[in-house]
C-alpha positions in Angstrom: -13.9 1.9 -15.4 -14.5 -1.3 -17.0 -16.6 -2.2 -14.2 -18.6 1.0 -13.9 -19.4 1.0 -17.7 -20.6 -2.8 -17.5 -22.6 -1.9 -14.5 -24.1 1.1 -16.4 -24.2 -1.0 -19.5 -26.0 -3.8 -17.6 -29.0 -1.2 -16.4 -29.5 0.2 -19.9 -29.9 -3.2 -21.3 -32.1 -4.1 -18.0 -34.3 -1.1 -18.6 -34.7 -2.0 -22.4 -35.9 -5.2 -21.8 -38.1 -4.7 -19.0 -38.9 -1.1 -18.3 -42.4 -0.9 -20.1 -43.3 3.0 -18.8 -41.5 6.5 -18.4 -38.3 6.9 -16.4 -38.3 10.6 -14.6 -40.6 11.6 -17.4 -38.3 10.5 -20.5 -39.3 6.9 -22.7 -37.7 4.3 -21.3 -36.2 3.2 -24.6 -34.2 6.6 -24.7 -33.1 5.8 -21.2 -32.1 2.6 -21.3 -30.1 3.3 -24.7 -28.6 6.2 -23.1 -27.3 4.2 -20.4 -26.6 1.3 -22.5 -24.0 3.4 -24.7 -22.7 5.1 -22.1 -22.0 2.3 -20.5 -20.3 0.7 -23.5 -18.7 4.1 -23.7 -17.1 4.3 -20.2 -15.9 0.7 -20.4 -14.1 0.8 -23.7 -12.3 4.2 -22.2 -11.9 1.9 -18.9 -10.0 -0.6 -21.0 -8.2 1.7 -23.0 -7.0 3.6 -19.6 -6.4 0.4 -17.6 -3.8 -0.5 -20.7 -2.0 2.8 -20.6 -1.1 2.4 -16.7 -0.6 -1.2 -17.3 2.7 -0.2 -19.5 3.3 2.9 -17.8 3.8 0.7 -14.6 5.9 -2.3 -16.4 8.3 0.5 -17.5 8.8 2.3 -14.3 9.4 -1.3 -12.8 6.5 -1.6 -10.4 4.5 -4.8 -10.1 1.4 -5.0 -12.2 -1.4 -7.3 -11.2 -1.7 -10.7 -12.9 -4.0 -13.8 -13.6 -7.5 -13.4 -15.3 -10.3 -13.2 -13.0 -11.0 -17.3 -12.0 -7.1 -17.0 -10.9 -7.6 -14.1 -8.8 -10.6 -15.7 -7.0 -8.9 -18.9 -6.4 -5.9 -16.9 -4.7 -8.5 -14.8 -2.6 -8.6 -17.0 0.1 -4.4 -17.7 0.1 -4.3 -14.0 0.2 -6.3 -13.9 3.0 -4.6 -16.5 4.8 -1.3 -14.9 4.6 -2.4 -11.5 5.2 -4.0 -13.1 8.8 -0.9 -15.0 9.3 1.2 -12.1 8.7 3.4 -13.8 5.3 2.1 -11.2 3.1 2.9 -7.6 4.0 1.8 -5.7 0.8 -1.6 -5.8 1.5 -2.6 -3.5 4.8 -4.4 -5.5 7.3 -7.4 -3.0 7.5 -8.3 -3.6 3.7 -10.2 -7.1 4.3 -11.5 -5.4 7.0 -13.0 -2.3 4.3 -13.8 -5.6 2.1 -16.0 -7.0 4.9 -18.0 -3.1 6.0 -18.3 -2.7 1.8 -20.2 -5.8 1.7 -22.1 -5.0 5.0 -23.1 -1.8 3.3 -24.2 -3.8 0.0 -26.3 -6.6 1.6 -27.7 -4.0 3.8 -31.2 -2.4 3.4 -29.5 1.1 4.6 -28.3 3.3 2.2 -26.5 7.1 1.8 -28.9 7.4 -1.4 -32.2 5.7 -1.2 -33.2 2.9 -3.6 -36.5 4.8 -4.6 -34.5 7.8 -6.3 -34.5 7.0 -10.1 -30.9 6.2 -11.1 -29.3 8.0 -8.0 -30.6 5.2 -5.9 -28.5 3.0 -7.0 -25.3 5.0 -7.4 -23.8 4.8 -4.0 -23.9 1.0 -4.3 -22.4 0.9 -7.8 -20.1 3.1 -6.1 -19.2 1.0 -3.3 -19.6 -2.6 -5.9 -17.1 -0.9 -8.3 -14.7 -0.4 -5.3 -15.3 -3.2 -3.5 -14.4 -5.4 -7.2 -11.5 -3.2 -8.2 -9.7 -3.3 -5.3 -9.9 -7.7 -4.2 -9.4 -7.8 -8.0 -5.9 -5.8 -7.6 -4.6 -7.4 -4.6 -5.3 -10.8 -5.5 -3.6 -10.2 -9.2 -0.5 -8.4 -7.3 -0.6 -11.5 -5.2 -0.5 -13.6 -7.9 2.7 -11.5 -9.5 4.3 -12.3 -6.3 3.6 -16.0 -5.7 4.8 -16.6 -9.5 7.8 -14.4 -8.7 8.6 -16.4 -5.8 7.5 -19.3 -7.8 10.2 -18.5 -10.6 12.9 -17.8 -8.3 12.5 -21.4 -6.5 13.2 -23.2 -9.9 15.8 -21.1 -10.8 17.1 -22.1 -7.1 16.6 -25.6 -7.7 18.0 -25.6 -11.6 21.1 -23.9 -10.5 21.6 -26.3 -7.3 20.7 -23.5 -5.1 18.9 -23.8 -2.1 15.2 -24.8 -2.1 11.8 -23.3 -1.2 
């Protein structure tokens, strides 16, 4: 929801800045301002929802994604390597294939909803982009969590004279 809100807000901002004519019979300022406000609202709701889910997962003892966007981006090649080598079984091997399909769909000029339809034309691309970003971000965040847990266990073993990794 955070990414989708950001995307809606960006479309609204770009509409306000660059669009001179009407959009679907409405003034561009109204459409752009509405999309910008909707984007901010959806993004804020997404942040609140994400924090609630994170607290619930921590309370239940479930693993939660860690790391910021840059740490997760740097972890993606390691994640893909470990999935390919079978060293990380928490991510289905089909998931990277789905990521590639999503990228191909986003790059491809063929869309389920043509881009010539006002506002509706970008929704399929936006949905795929949001899914791709959240899926990759969550997977790499969980992978980082596992790496940190292994490192912590390894350091504890080193400090107690136990086996090293």
